[in-house]
C-alpha positions, 0 to 999 in steps of 0.5 A, spaced: 297 911 959 298 912 966 300 920 968 306 919 971 308 914 966 306 920 961 310 925 964 317 920 964 317 918 957 314 925 955 309 922 951 301 924 950 295 920 951 294 915 945 301 916 942 304 910 946 302 905 941 306 908 935 312 910 940 312 903 942 312 900 935 317 905 932 322 903 938 321 896 937 322 897 929 329 901 931 330 896 935 331 890 930 335 895 926 340 897 931 341 890 934 342 887 927 347 892 925 351 891 932 351 884 930 355 886 924 359 892 926 364 889 930 365 884 924 366 890 920 371 893 924 375 888 925 376 886 918 378 893 917 384 894 921 387 886 921 392 889 915 394 896 918 392 903 918 394 904 911 389 900 908 384 903 913 384 909 910 383 907 903 377 903 905 374 910 907 375 913 900 372 907 897 366 908 902 365 915 900 365 913 893 360 907 893 356 911 897 354 916 892 353 911 887 348 907 893 344 914 894 343 916 887 341 909 885 336 909 891 333 916 889 331 912 883 328 907 887 324 912 891 322 915 885 318 909 882 315 906 888 311 908 895 313 908 901 310 901 903 314 898 898 321 902 898 322 902 905 322 894 905 325 894 899 332 897 902 332 892 908 331 886 903 337 888 899 341 888 906 338 881 907 340 879 900 347 882 901 348 878 907 346 872 905 351 873 899 357 875 904 356 869 909 355 863 903 362 866 901 365 865 907 363 859 909 364 856 902 372 859 903 372 856 910 370 849 908 375 849 902 380 850 908 381 858 907 382 863 914 380 870 916 382 876 914 389 878 917 391 870 919 396 866 915 391 862 912 388 868 909 385 867 902 385 871 897 377 870 897 377 872 905 380 878 904 376 880 897 370 879 902 372 882 908 374 889 904 367 889 900 363 888 906 367 893 910 365 898 904 358 896 903 356 896 911 359 902 912 354 905 906 348 901 909 350 903 916 348 910 914 342 908 909 338 903 913 338 909 919 337 914 914 332 911 911 328 909 919 329 916 921 326 919 914 320 915 915 319 917 923 319 924 921 313 922 916 309 918 922 310 924 926 310 932 926 315 937 928 312 937 936 312 929 937 319 929 934 322 934 939 318 929 945 318 922 942 325 921 938 328 920 944 324 915 947 324 911 940 332 912 940 331 908 946 328 902 943 334 902 938 339 903 944 337 897 947 337 893 940 345 896 940 346 894 947 343 887 946 346 886 939 354 888 942 353 884 948 351 878 944 357 879 940 362 880 944 359 873 949 359 869 941 366 872 939 369 870 946 367 863 946 370 861 939 376 862 935 372 859 929 372 861 922 366 860 921 364 866 926 363 872 921 358 868 916 354 866 923 354 873 925 352 876 919 347 870 918 343 873 925 344 880 922 340 878 916 334 875 921 333 882 925 332 886 919 328 881 916 323 882 923 325 890 922 320 889 915 315 886 919 315 891 924 316 897 920 309 894 916 305 894 922 307 901 924 305 904 917 299 901 917 298 903 924 299 910 923 294 911 917 289 909 922 291 913 928 289 920 929 296 921 933 299 920 927 302 925 921 300 920 916 292 920 918 292 927 918 294 927 910 290 921 910 283 926 912 286 931 907 284 926 901 286 922 896 291 926 892 294 928 898 296 922 900 298 920 893 303 925 894 306 923 900 306 915 899 309 916 891 315 921 891 316 921 883 322 925 880 328 923 878 334 920 881 338 926 881 333 930 885 336 929 892 343 931 890 340 938 886 336 940 892 342 939 897 346 943 892 341 948 892 338 949 898 342 953 903 338 950 909 340 942 907 347 945 905 347 948 912 345 940 915 351 937 911 355 942 914 354 939 920 354 932 918 361 933 915 364 936 921 361 931 926 364 925 921 371 929 921 370 928 929 367 922 929 373 918 924 379 921 928 376 918 935 375 911 930 382 911 929 384 912 935 380 907 938 382 903 932 390 904 934 388 902 940 385 895 939 390 893 934 395 895 940 392 890 945 389 884 941 392 878 937 387 874 934 381 877 929 376 874 935 379 878 940 378 885 935 371 883 934 370 882 942 374 888 943 370 893 938 363 889 940 365 891 948 366 898 946 360 898 942 356 895 948 359 901 953 358 906 948 351 904 948 349 903 955 352 910 956 348 912 950 341 909 953 342 912 960 343 919 957 336 918 953 332 915 959 334 921 964 337 927 960 334 927 953 327 926 953 326 933 955 333 937 954 331 939 946 324 942 949 328 946 954 334 948 950 331 948 943 334 944 937 340 949 935 343 949 943 342 941 943 346 940 936 352 945 939 354 940 945 357 935 941 362 939 939 364 941 946 364 934 948 369 933 942 374 938 944 374 936 952 375 929 951 381 930 946 384 934 951 383 929 957 386 924 952 392 927 950 393 927 957 392 920 958 392 916 952 390 909 956 385 904 953 380 905 959 380 912 957 380 912 950 373 907 952 370 912 956 371 918 951 368 914 945 362 912 950 361 919 952 362 922 945 357 916 942 352 917 947 352 925 945 351 924 938 346 919 939 342 921 945 342 928 944 345 930 938 341 925 933 334 926 936 335 934 935 338 933 928 333 928 925 328 933 927 331 939 922 328 934 917 321 935 920 320 942 916 322 939 909 318 936 904 317 928 903 322 928 896 328 932 901 327 927 906 327 920 902 332 923 896 336 929 899 336 926 906 341 920 904 345 924 900 347 928 906 347 922 911 350 918 907 355 921 901 356 927 905 357 923 913 363 919 908 366 925 905 367 927 912 370 921 914 375 921 909 377 928 911 377 926 918 382 920 916 386 925 912 387 929 918 388 924 922 394 921 917 397 928 916 398 929 924 401 921 925 405 922 919 408 928 922 409 924 928 405 929 932 401 927 939 394 927 941 395 934 943 395 937 936 389 933 935 386 936 940 388 943 938 386 941 931 379 940 933 378 947 936 377 951 930 372 945 928 368 946 934 367 953 934 365 952 927 360 947 929 358 951 934 356 956 930 353 952 925 349 949 930 345 955 933 343 957 925 340 951 923 336 951 930 334 958 928 332 956 921 328 950 923 324 955 927 323 959 922 320 954 917 316 950 922 313 957 924 312 958 915 309 952 915 314 950 909 313 942 910 306 941 910 305 933 911 302 933 903 307 937 900 308 936 893 314 935 890 
């Protein structure tokens, strides 16, 4: 790799092939998801905001069941099997949802929220909303857990932003394609068609993941290669996690470090949910049909991902190394307070789109790489068992809290200025926690608490 490219991407010589495969893996995952996300969001708001809040509660409960069941899968299979199993589960479910919707449409049924809507459409729509809300965090958590297995702490600080660019590119393609397709048709078959497109991309993600796993095991620039060189027993410890299905929840409950990460996730979810409900209200007030709602959500997603890509290319690649993990994590709370303050004075569609784009860009391009690097210093069992508990269950718990805060403020008839005021104490706590987590990670890294072959 040329020296100028190495400086631009912040990647050392020999790391590029693994980085490109990882970026392609994430491209497939997020491109597939962003064919599905606008469909989910349109289904969620079709019958109003009150039912959407109940869907958040169902999602939180379902997420705990899913992560515990996955903990059992992790205990019994090695990484080469349980990661493809997870994505295959997604594909099978998508084929199931699309088959039900196609059959209902063929029998004369309509989309959720329309006059021709059937009980089947409504049941599938709400089930799909809850399912995808859980699966979204699950597949992302699984991806990043694999990344911190492939790359060490130093590589994570340098390369996770580059890998994130691959995912952001996939999200832009998926959001753009969904926006275009939804603008071309009002067909009742639209949701099913988008689901099948998403399933195809998750299938491609499995192929890329297996290719990356093989390449990483043979590369001297991979954390996995260093594990292989330590002997057969060490490799077995990494590939087959063992233990029990509830071990991840127990680890989170008893580890101050993991509880700190969980607290960060909850505060992040609260802020994100308050933004999400504000955005959903704006879209619901400005659209009339299901396809228009799908297109609007897809447009918001695409704009946000473009902002994320620009941030990743020009800012993130060196930000973590210069500021450190803790101070990088603290940027998102400040963006949240500033955005709600501006929105309180100018509650316009364009302002909402800009705020949502900046918040998501900070969340994915700045906060996400720093947050994922926190798991570089934990044992394998915590990466694959405790991490989903934090990323999925605690995140969705934060969603419920955020929905409750938003509902209470709206029930009282309070303006957006009060929403902005409510974020100030949360942001202060969030900032302090961010800095503390950065220091805790540095101490663990210096102490070598997460050797690649750590026994579980």
